[in-house]
C-alpha positions in Angstrom: 292.7 12.7 -115.1 293.4 15.9 -113.2 296.6 17.9 -113.1 298.2 20.0 -110.4 300.7 22.6 -111.6 302.2 25.1 -109.1 304.3 27.9 -110.6 305.6 27.8 -114.1 308.0 24.8 -113.8 311.6 24.8 -114.7 313.1 27.3 -117.2 312.8 26.6 -120.9 315.3 23.9 -122.0 315.8 22.4 -118.6 315.9 18.6 -118.6 312.6 16.9 -117.9 312.1 13.5 -116.3 308.7 11.9 -115.9 308.2 9.4 -113.2 305.3 7.0 -112.9 304.3 6.5 -109.3 303.5 8.7 -106.4 305.2 7.1 -103.4 308.2 8.2 -101.3 310.7 7.1 -104.0 309.3 9.7 -106.4 309.2 12.2 -103.5 312.9 11.7 -102.9 313.7 11.9 -106.6 312.3 15.5 -106.4 314.8 16.3 -103.6 317.6 15.3 -105.9 316.1 17.0 -109.0 315.9 20.5 -107.5 319.6 21.3 -107.1 320.3 19.8 -110.5 317.7 22.1 -112.2 315.8 19.0 -113.5 312.1 19.4 -113.9 310.6 16.2 -112.4 307.0 15.4 -113.3 305.1 12.6 -111.5 302.0 10.5 -112.4 300.6 10.0 -108.9 297.8 8.0 -107.4 296.6 10.9 -105.3 297.4 14.6 -105.3 297.9 14.6 -101.6 300.0 11.5 -101.6 303.7 11.3 -100.7 305.0 12.5 -104.1 302.0 14.7 -104.9 302.8 16.9 -101.8 306.3 17.6 -103.0 306.3 17.6 -106.8 304.6 20.7 -108.2 304.1 19.2 -111.6 301.9 16.2 -110.6 299.3 14.5 -112.7 296.8 12.2 -111.0 296.4 9.0 -113.0 296.5 5.2 -112.9 299.6 3.2 -113.8 297.5 1.0 -116.1 295.8 3.9 -117.9 297.5 3.9 -121.3 296.0 7.2 -122.6 296.8 9.1 -119.4 300.4 7.9 -119.4 301.0 8.6 -123.0 299.6 12.1 -122.6 301.6 12.6 -119.4 304.9 11.5 -120.8 304.8 13.2 -124.2 308.3 13.1 -125.7 310.2 13.3 -122.4 312.4 10.8 -120.7 310.3 8.5 -118.4 311.2 6.3 -115.5 309.3 4.4 -112.8 309.2 4.2 -109.0 307.5 0.8 -109.0 307.2 -2.2 -111.4 303.4 -2.4 -111.6 303.0 -1.0 -115.1 301.9 -3.1 -118.1 304.6 -4.1 -120.5 302.8 -2.8 -123.6 302.6 0.7 -122.0 306.3 0.6 -121.0 307.3 -0.3 -124.6 305.2 2.5 -126.1 306.7 5.2 -123.9 310.2 3.9 -124.1 310.7 3.7 -120.3 314.1 3.7 -118.6 314.4 0.9 -117.4 312.8 -0.8 -120.4 310.0 -3.3 -120.4 312.5 -6.0 -121.3 314.6 -5.2 -118.2 311.7 -4.7 -115.8 310.2 -8.1 -116.6 313.0 -9.6 -114.4 311.8 -7.6 -111.5 308.1 -7.8 -112.3 307.9 -11.6 -112.4 310.0 -13.8 -110.1 309.5 -16.9 -112.2 311.0 -15.1 -115.2 313.9 -14.0 -112.9 314.5 -17.6 -111.7 314.1 -19.1 -115.2 316.2 -16.6 -117.1 318.7 -14.9 -114.8 322.3 -16.0 -115.1 323.0 -15.7 -111.3 323.3 -18.0 -108.3 319.9 -18.4 -106.5 318.1 -20.7 -104.1 316.7 -24.0 -105.3 313.1 -23.4 -106.6 310.1 -25.0 -108.2 307.1 -23.7 -110.0 303.7 -25.2 -109.1 300.1 -24.8 -110.2 298.1 -27.1 -107.9 298.0 -28.3 -104.3 299.5 -31.6 -105.4 302.4 -29.8 -107.2 302.9 -27.5 -104.3 303.2 -30.4 -101.8 305.5 -32.3 -104.1 307.7 -29.2 -104.5 307.9 -28.6 -100.8 308.9 -32.2 -100.2 311.7 -31.9 -102.8 312.9 -28.7 -101.1 313.3 -30.3 -97.7 309.8 -30.2 -96.2 309.7 -26.5 -95.6 309.7 -23.8 -98.3 309.1 -20.2 -99.1 306.0 -19.7 -101.2 305.8 -16.5 -103.3 303.4 -14.9 -105.7 305.4 -14.4 -108.9 304.1 -10.9 -109.3 303.0 -8.0 -107.1 304.6 -9.2 -103.8 306.5 -6.6 -101.8 307.3 -5.7 -98.2 306.4 -9.1 -96.9 303.2 -9.4 -98.9 302.8 -12.5 -101.1 305.5 -14.4 -99.2 305.0 -17.1 -96.6 306.9 -20.0 -95.0 304.9 -23.2 -95.8 305.0 -26.9 -95.1 302.0 -27.7 -97.3 299.7 -26.0 -99.8 297.2 -25.5 -96.9 299.7 -23.0 -95.4 299.6 -20.5 -98.2 297.8 -17.5 -96.7 296.5 -15.7 -99.8 293.7 -16.6 -102.1 294.7 -18.8 -105.0 293.2 -21.4 -107.3 294.3 -24.4 -109.3 296.1 -23.1 -112.3 297.6 -20.1 -110.5 301.4 -19.9 -110.6 303.2 -20.3 -107.3 306.9 -20.0 -106.8 308.4 -22.3 -104.1 311.9 -21.7 -102.9 314.1 -23.5 -100.5 314.2 -22.0 -97.0 317.8 -20.8 -97.0 319.7 -20.8 -93.7 321.5 -17.6 -94.3 323.9 -15.7 -92.0 323.1 -12.3 -93.4 321.0 -10.5 -95.9 322.8 -8.0 -98.1 322.0 -5.7 -101.0 324.2 -4.5 -103.8 323.1 -1.3 -105.5 324.5 -0.2 -108.8 323.5 2.3 -111.5 323.8 1.9 -115.2 323.4 4.5 -118.0 322.2 3.9 -121.6 325.8 4.4 -122.7 326.8 1.4 -120.5 328.6 3.3 -117.7 328.2 1.5 -114.4 328.9 2.6 -110.8 328.4 0.6 -107.6 327.9 1.7 -104.0 329.3 -0.3 -101.2 327.5 -3.6 -100.4 325.1 -3.1 -97.5 323.6 -5.3 -94.8 319.8 -5.3 -94.4 317.6 -6.6 -91.6 313.9 -7.2 -92.0 311.0 -6.8 -89.6 307.9 -8.8 -90.5 309.3 -9.0 -94.1 309.9 -5.2 -94.4 313.3 -3.7 -94.6 314.0 -2.2 -91.2 317.7 -1.5 -90.7 320.5 -1.0 -93.3 324.2 -0.9 -92.4 326.6 0.6 -95.0 329.0 -0.9 -95.7 328.1 -4.5 -94.9 330.5 -5.9 -92.3 331.8 -8.7 -94.6 335.2 -9.5 -96.0 336.5 -7.9 -99.2 336.2 -11.0 -101.4 332.5 -11.4 -100.7 331.8 -7.7 -101.3 333.7 -7.9 -104.5 331.7 -11.0 -105.6 328.4 -9.2 -104.8 329.4 -6.3 -107.1 330.4 -8.8 -109.9 327.0 -10.5 -109.6 325.1 -7.2 -109.8 327.1 -6.0 -112.7 326.5 -9.2 -114.6 322.8 -8.9 -113.9 322.9 -5.3 -115.1 324.5 -6.3 -118.4 322.2 -9.3 -118.9 319.1 -7.3 -118.4 320.3 -4.0 -120.0 318.8 -2.1 -117.0 319.0 1.7 -117.1 318.9 3.5 -113.8 319.4 2.1 -110.3 319.4 -1.7 -109.8 319.2 -3.3 -106.3 320.2 -6.9 -106.0 319.1 -8.4 -102.7 321.1 -11.5 -101.7 321.5 -14.1 -99.0 325.0 -14.8 -97.5 325.3 -18.5 -97.0 328.8 -19.3 -95.7 331.0 -17.9 -98.4 328.3 -18.1 -101.0 325.8 -15.5 -102.3 322.3 -16.4 -103.5 320.2 -13.8 -105.3 316.8 -13.3 -103.6 315.1 -10.3 -105.2 315.7 -7.6 -107.8 314.4 -4.0 -108.0 315.1 -1.8 -111.0 314.6 1.6 -109.3 315.9 3.4 -106.2 315.5 1.0 -103.3 315.0 1.1 -99.6 318.5 -0.3 -99.0 320.0 2.7 -100.8 318.3 5.4 -98.7 321.5 5.7 -96.6 323.2 7.2 -99.6 321.3 10.5 -99.4 323.3 11.4 -96.3 326.2 8.9 -96.4 327.5 8.9 -100.0 329.0 11.5 -102.4 326.2 10.8 -104.8 322.8 9.5 -103.6 320.9 6.8 -105.4 318.2 9.3 -106.4 320.6 11.8 -108.0 322.4 8.9 -109.7 319.1 7.5 -111.0 318.3 10.8 -112.6 321.8 11.1 -114.1 321.5 7.5 -115.5 318.1 7.9 -117.1 319.2 11.2 -118.7 322.5 9.4 -119.9 324.6 11.9 -118.0 328.0 10.9 -116.5 327.5 9.0 -113.3 328.6 10.4 -109.9 331.0 9.3 -107.3 329.5 6.6 -105.1 332.1 6.7 -102.3 330.8 6.9 -98.7 331.4 10.2 -96.9 331.8 8.5 -93.5 333.1 5.1 -92.4 329.7 3.9 -91.3 326.0 4.9 -92.1 323.0 3.3 -90.5 319.5 3.8 -91.8 316.4 2.7 -89.8 312.9 2.8 -91.2 310.0 4.2 -89.1 307.4 1.5 -89.5 304.3 3.0 -88.0 304.1 5.0 -84.7 302.0 5.3 -81.6 302.0 9.1 -82.3 299.3 10.5 -84.5 301.9 12.7 -86.2 305.6 11.6 -85.5 306.8 15.0 -86.7 305.7 16.2 -83.2 308.8 14.4 -81.9 311.3 16.3 -84.1 312.3 18.6 -81.3 312.9 15.7 -78.8 314.9 13.8 -81.4 317.2 16.7 -82.2 317.5 17.8 -78.6 318.9 14.3 -77.8 321.0 14.1 -81.0 321.2 17.0 -83.5 323.2 14.9 -85.9 320.3 12.6 -86.8 319.1 13.0 -90.4 315.3 12.7 -90.7 313.3 11.9 -93.8 309.5 11.9 -93.4 307.3 10.8 -96.3 304.0 12.7 -95.7 302.1 9.5 -95.1 299.2 8.7 -92.7 300.4 6.6 -89.8 299.5 2.9 -90.1 301.0 -0.2 -88.4 304.1 -1.4 -90.2 303.8 1.2 -92.8 307.0 3.0 -94.0 306.3 6.6 -93.0 309.9 7.8 -92.8 313.5 6.9 -92.0 316.5 8.2 -90.1 320.2 8.0 -91.0 323.2 8.5 -88.8 326.7 8.5 -90.1 330.0 8.3 -88.1 333.2 6.6 -87.3 332.0 3.9 -84.8 329.4 1.4 -86.0 327.9 0.6 -82.6 327.6 4.2 -81.7 326.0 5.0 -85.0 323.5 2.1 -84.7 322.6 3.1 -81.1 321.9 6.7 -82.1 319.7 5.7 -85.1 317.6 3.3 -83.1 317.3 5.8 -80.3 315.8 8.4 -82.7 313.4 5.8 -84.1 312.2 4.9 -80.6 311.3 8.5 -80.0 309.4 8.8 -83.3 307.6 5.5 -82.5 306.3 7.1 -79.3 307.9 4.4 -77.2 309.8 4.5 -74.0 313.6 4.4 -74.7 
């Protein structure tokens, strides 16, 4: 284990939050921590990774290394930027959210079996015969998922038989099969909950995927009030059932006038990035407030519409070279780069545009991304 410390850290007595994970979510937590005077410490996979570049108090270590994590955390409040940490370690360090809460996000079969929420029809299977039988029961086409470790389109596939599953698996492995839902829209409800039980919700948002990866988010979602209210009720019920502390993202399908829960995340989430520039309190500030059991902030939007678009790879070796061109075209675009090497379909940054007219805001956000992608507009 190595440690990087630049400067002396925050003043004595300042709140300290330790975060396990070195990706862009931890990086953006640091942006929120600085004005609050919170000392953020990160256990990162690499010193030069997304969070390691931005957080002076970074310790290089593995998320499954119990000794490294216990030493890193000490007696401080600890949170996570991903779910891939063993339960026994989470219990020992008293993470926020807790191991009992995180299991709903770590294991999709636990979520489906235990969560008191509307969801697609599903089956659990352990062999080719069981998979084929489940697919037949679900209408001949199904969504196959790995119960754990799947994200950004990985571990998810549309299948008509066991032979269609694209990842390596063997008899006895658990496979989740879900009905292929014909939805009209995908939405996400983000809320935050503190240990004291205070809960605050942001407006429901619409999300659009590209190759299984979140690409565009519109806040608020263009839906009627009753559906938005129901989404908030579902998310609050899940927060109470799980006892989550921090930010909770509930991704849902809109099917007519119904909502079906698809996925959960118990941490800041891609569908909440718009809040950095478009809400009174960002999801990252709110997450820090929640895990420290401080009063939660106002989640009201600051503009009628916000649109966030992810930069998923680029034809440019370094998309930052395009900053001048982007801002020459539109100085109102908010840009967030993650310090990552460019790879196809990799989240390397995002832009957000806020304003009064949805179509204008969308056009401007996508125009900026086109420039960062190195494509002709």
